[in-house]
C-alpha positions, 0 to 999 in steps of 0.5 A: 500500500505504501509503495503504491502511494509512493509511486502515485505521488512520484508519478504526479510529481513528474507530470509538471516536468512532462508538461513543461517539456512538451511546451518547450518542444512546441516552442522549439519546433515552431521557432525552427519551422518559422526561421526556416521560411523567414528571411535571414535578417528577420527576428522570430520569437515564439513563446507561450502566452495565456495558454496559447502559442504566440509567434512574433515576427519582426522584419529587419531592417526597419525600411523593409518592415515599413514597406510591408506595413503600408502594402497590406497585400504584400504583407499578407502574402509574405506572412502566409509564405512563412506558414508550413504547407499542409501535407497531403493525407490519405489518397492524395498522399498515396498518389491515388485520385478519384476517377469519377 
């Protein structure tokens, strides 16, 4: 009985460590993914805020940021291009298509 109680307490004690490791991994993964698609001079910062993963992307130099801010179409296209492309699933991933 005591051993079971001890194991239960030990397992509960490690849960916050596992949750923190998951959060750190999500931050690291998203940071790497965004930096892979962002121009070299841009600053990418990812963090948890109020239970949500938040990414801040700052174009450098300021002149480029200024130009993007006032050209909303180019800004939207540029930020969209930073997002990873959706990977095909199911039949599309296998190269199968419908013949109907």
